[in-house]
N, C-alpha and C positions, 0 to 999 in steps of 0.2 A: 465586477461589472464595471465599466469605467464609462461614463454617459457625458457625450460634447453637446456643448451648448452653442449655437452660432450665434454670430451678429446678424440680424434681417438685413437682405438686400434687394428685396422684392420692392417695386415702389411705393412710397409713401406708407411703408409699413414701421411701426413704431413698438409692437410688442416684442416680447421674449419668450422663449419657448420655457424657461424654468425662472423663477425668481430665489433671491437669499432664501425665502421660508422654506420654499420647497426644498432647497438643497439640504437647509438642515435635516430635515425630513429624511431625504435620502442617506445622507450621511450616518445617520442612527441606525439604517438598515443594513450599513455596509458598502454603500453605491460611492465611488468616487466619481467627482464631477469635475470636467475641464471647460472653461469658460474663453470663449473669444472675447478679446478685449475690446470695451464698448458695448458688450452685445445688449446691456439691460438699460444703458443712458437715456436713450429715448423714452422709455417707460417710466424714468426715474429711480434707478438704481444703479448705483455707482459700482466701480470695480472693487474699491475696497470693501464695498457690502457683501458682496460674493468672496471675497478672501476671508473675510471677517466669519462668515458662514462655511469656512471648509473647504472652497473652490479652489482649485488652481486656474489662475488667469493668464492667458496666453495672447501674443500679439499676432500670430499666425495661423490663420484658419487650417492652414496645412497640418497644422501640430495636433489641432483639434482631431481631425479624420484621423491622422498617423496614430493619435493614441486610444481613439475612443473605440468600445464596441457598438455602441449605440450613438447616432447623432442626432440631437432632436432641433427641429425648427418649427417656425409657427407657418410661414409660406416656403415653397419651393424655392430655392436660392435663384438668384438671376444669373450666376456665373455657371459655366458647365461644370457639372459633376465630374465629368472625366479628368478635369484638370487636376481633380483632387485624387491623394493616395489612398484609394478605395480597395478593401482588401475583401475576399470572400469572408463572409460570417459576420459582415457588419449590416447593422440594421438603420434603417432612415425614418425617423417619426416624426409625424407631423402633418398637414394639411399637403397631399400628394396631388390633388387635382388628377384622380384615376380616369378620368374620360378622357380628355385633352392628351394625357402623358401615359396612355395605356401603353402602347409601343416601347417607350422609353423605359417603363417599370417593369416590362416583360423583359427586356433585355439586360437590364441589372439583376434581374432575379437569375437569368441565364449564367448570369457570373458569379452567382451564391450572395447576392446582396438584396436584402429583403426590404420592402417597401412598407411601412406599417403605416396604413392611410386612416386619419381620423375620420373621415367622410364614410369610410365603411365599418366603424364600430358598431354593432347590433344596437338598434333602439329599443331602451326598455322604460318602462314606467314603474318607479321612478328612473330619471337617467342614470346609467353607472357612473362610478365616480371617474372613468377612464374615457369618459363621452365628451370629449372636448366640442363635437361638433353642436351638441345639445347647447354646452355653455355659450360658445360664440353665436350661437342663432338668436339666442335671448339679446343679447348685446346687439346683434344685426338688426333685428326685428324693429325694437326701440328704435335705434338711432336710425334707421333707413325711413323708418314713418316720418321721424321728424324732419329727416333732409328732404324728403318728398314734398312735405308740406310745404317747405320754404319756396319750392319752385312754384307755386302757387300764387295768384294775385287777383283781389286783394288776400292776405291772409289772416287779417285779424276778424275772424269770423268763423261758426263752427262750420266743420266741413262733414260731406257727407262721404264716407269711404267703404268700399267694396273690398274684400279680403279675400283673397284665392289662396287656400292652404291651411290647415289647422295644426301644424307641427308647432314645436318651440319658436320659430320665427313669427309664424302667425299670431299664435298668443300672445307674444310681446307688441306685436303690431296692434292688437286689438287694446290691450292695456294703454298703450300709449295714445291711443285715438281718446280714449277717455280722459286721460291725465290733460291731454290738449283742450279738454270740453267741446269736443266733436259729437256729432249726432253717434249713437251706436251703431256701430258697423255692420253691415250683414256680411257673413260668413260662408264662404263655399268648402266644404270639407269633401272627404272621399268615404267618410264611416261616419254612422249616426252616433258611434260609441264617442265621437269626437265630440259631442255636442253639449255636454255637462261643462266640460273645460273649457269651450268658447262662451258660455253664458258666464261662467264664473269670472272670465275676464273681463266681461262687460259687453259682449253682443249684443246686439239688438235683435237678429235673428240668423238662424243656422241653417243651411241647406246642405243635405247629404247627398250631393249630387253635381261632381265639375264637368257635365257634358258643356262643351262650348257653346251649343244652341242655346241651352237654359241660362248661362252666363250673358249671353249675347241678349237674350230677353229682358233678362233683369237690368242690363246698363240701357237698354231702349227706355224701359220703363222707369228707373230712378235716376237717372244721370247722375252718377257718383263723382264727384271731384277728383278723388284720389282712388286708384285701384291698385291694392299691394299684392304683389306675387310672389308667393313662396311654396308653391305646390309641388314638390319634388320627393321620390323616394330615393333614400342614400345607395350611391353608387348607380343609379340607374339616370336615363335622359330623362328630362323635365316634360310633361305632358304640353304642347301647345293649347292652350286655352282661349288665346286672345288672339282671333284673327283679325283681316282687313276691315270686315265687315264692323267687328267690333269696335276698333280703333275708329273708325269713321263716326259710329255713333257716340261715340265719347267726345268727338272734335265736335258733332253736331247739338249735341246736347247741352254743351258748355259747362256741366256741374250745375248744383243748385247755388245759384246767388254768385255766379264768376263773371269777371268782366266781359263787355263786349269782345266778341271775338275769340275770347279763351277757350281753352281745351281743357282737359284733365292731363293728372300727371298718372303716369303708369310706374311704378317701383319694380323691379324685376330681381327678386334674389338669386334666381333659379339662372341666370343667363349660363354660368358656366357648366351647366348641365343641359344647354340648348335652348333655356329660356321658355316661360310660360308664355311670352308674348311673341308674336312674328316679327317685331321690328327691333327687338332687344338687341344690342351689342355689347359685349362686355367690356367694361369700365368706360363707357360711351353715356353719354347725354344728347339725346336726338331730339330736334322738334319736328313733328312731322308737318305736310302741308295745312292739315286742318287744324293745326294749333296744339295739338298732342305733345306733351313730352313723355318721352320714355327715356329712363335712365337706370343706371346700373352701377355700383362699385363693387370690387371683390374684396376690402377690407373696411365696413363700416366699423367694427369694433376698433380699428387703430385709433379713432377718434378721441377714445378715451384709455390710451394706452397702460396705464398703471393698473386700472382696476379690471380692463380686460387680459393683462398679463397674469394677475393674480389668481382667476378663474381658469385659465387656460395652462397655467404651470402646475395648478392642482391636478387638472386630467392628465397631464402628460406625468408628472411625479407618479400617481396612479398607475400610468400604463409602465413606467419602469418597473414599477416595483412588481408589476404582473408579469414582466418580460424577464426578470431576474430567473436564471437558470432554467426557462421554461422553452418550449419550442418555438420556433416563428409563428407569430401572431398571424391568424388567418382571419 
């Protein structure tokens, strides 16, 4: 099997799908790798590192597609896939944005081109080695919490956070709150079985109920400074948990200790799946009329490209080994 690695072209994306260390492991398993020139440069991996690891480095991405049985990326390329020499039997591995790209993925499948979506890898406990979504969610939760915190004023005070969703991103956000010296956050999850993990990460309270009315009531009582949204099941649309009334309550409450006229910040990691907040827009930061800031960014892990690439590459390499000689992954 020949694996191709693309240079990322999605906006502000600095990660790479496989690192030189991953390529050494694949080569030991008999997998050949072709890498587009400068694919790892933004993450701190030079072309010479890939060559030393045994990969072939090529200047033209068309050569990557032409030679490869499997093409790996982090984010779906900005260029049109139809501009590449795709052939039946090719597999495209990476984050696929399967809700927004449902029709495009179906059209590729009809041509015999299989899209392997990390968003749809079944969740296990502990996460499977090829589960890139869990690995990146841990980065995203920690970094998104910190970036959301930076949007609040004043910032040099303990914040009161509300976390919606208790998956890998939510757990990372709980830990980030503790690391920042904030009050122990209240966490809303959808299963009581999530409670021990939430408390282990530093939650102050756990509610096994994501009913929007229950969440709105909590906001009215507790006036959080920051609401972190990460409630979504893999491959499904995100539930709407923060409605207009909840956002109004966030603005009216102004958070514990926030400046006059200030509102809370909502960080919504579920935007690509429709968002937990009615005001969320993909890759956009919006200030609402009552002062609440709603923000989303689709590539928080790209802020730490080398470390995130090491984690992502490990999952990609595990997926490649899983795919070797197997039927198309579902």
